[in-house]
N, C-alpha and C positions, 0 to 999 in steps of 0.2 A: 538432559532431555527437556524440550520445550514443546508444549501443545498450543496451537494457535487457533483461534475461532474468529473469523470475520463477520461483521454485521454492518447494516446501514445501506446496503445496495437497494436498487429499485428503479422505477421508471420515472424519468424527468424530461421536461421539454428542453430543447436547445436553449442555452443561455441561463439555465437554472443551476442549482447547486445541490450537492450531496456531501455528507461527511461519513466516511467509512471509519469503522473502528475495528481493532484487532486486539482481542483479549488473550493474554498469555498466562499459562499456568507455570508454576515453578517459582522458586525463590531466587533464581539466577537471571530473571528477565533483564535486570538493569546491567548485566554484564554483556549482553548481546546487542550488536547493531541490527537494525531492522530495515526491511525493505518492502516496497509495494511493487507488484508486478501486474501485468494484465495479459489476457489472451483472448483475442477475437476469433470467431469461427474461421477455420482454414488458415490461421496465422500462427506463427510461433509466439511463445510467451516472451514478453518484452519488459524491460526494466521501465519503471515509472518514477520511483523516488526512493531515497534511502536516507537513514539518519543514524548517526553514531550513538554509542551506548549512553553518552552523556546528553545528547541532543545539540551539542555545540557545532557539529558539522552536518550539513544536509546537501543532497545532491538530487538533481532532477534531469529527466529526459528533456531534450529541447522542445518536444511536442507539447509539454505540459508546464514548462517554465513560465512563471507569472500568473498561472491560473490555479495550479495545485499547490497545497502546502502540507508537508509532513511534520508531525510533531509527536511527542511521547510524554507520558506521565508515568514515571517509574514507580511512583507510590501506588498507582492503580494497575500496574502491569499492562498498560494499554498504549498502543500506538494508533495514531489517527492519520486520515488523509482527507483534507478539506479540498473539495473539488468545486471550483467556481467556473462560470462561463463555459459550461459544458457543451460539447459539440457531438453530433452523431458519431463521428469517428472515434469518440471515447467509449463507445459501446463495447463491452467486453466483460469477461469474468475477471474480477480483481482478486489477487491473492496477496497475503502478507507472508513474510518469510523472515527467518532469523539466521544470523551468521556471526562469527567471532569477531571479524574485522570488517568494517564498512566498506562495501564495494558495490559497483553497478553490475557485476557479472552474475548472471542468473545462476550458473552452475556452482558458484561459491556458497550458496545458501544451503543450510543443512536441514532446516525445519520449515515446513510449509503448512498453511491453513488449507481449508477445503474450498475456499473461494466464495465470492458473493457477486451476483449478477448486477451489472449497471447497464441500463438501456437509456439512450438519449434519443428522443424522437425529434424529427425536424419539423 
């Protein structure tokens, strides 16, 4: 069982940056692949980025490639999402999630955080 708590969301102007954090409880954090997802009002939850348990492999949605960076610190049980060059269309609730094998498929993730709001103004 993994419990996840996101933080770092907020209001930022277009072109700005935010760093989201996701703190995990449990001693098995380092055995899980982690992902970030987002859901805008009226839209389905979508994949943003994922990272393998070791951090050696990362994956990104085309819409954020080159602007967002996922990373993890297993010693701190934390995964991060650095978001640069933010756009109004990045506005959404951002969720972190854990799964056994790294994947971009939303339904494959077993544990989810409560989400943190990111709002990008134009």
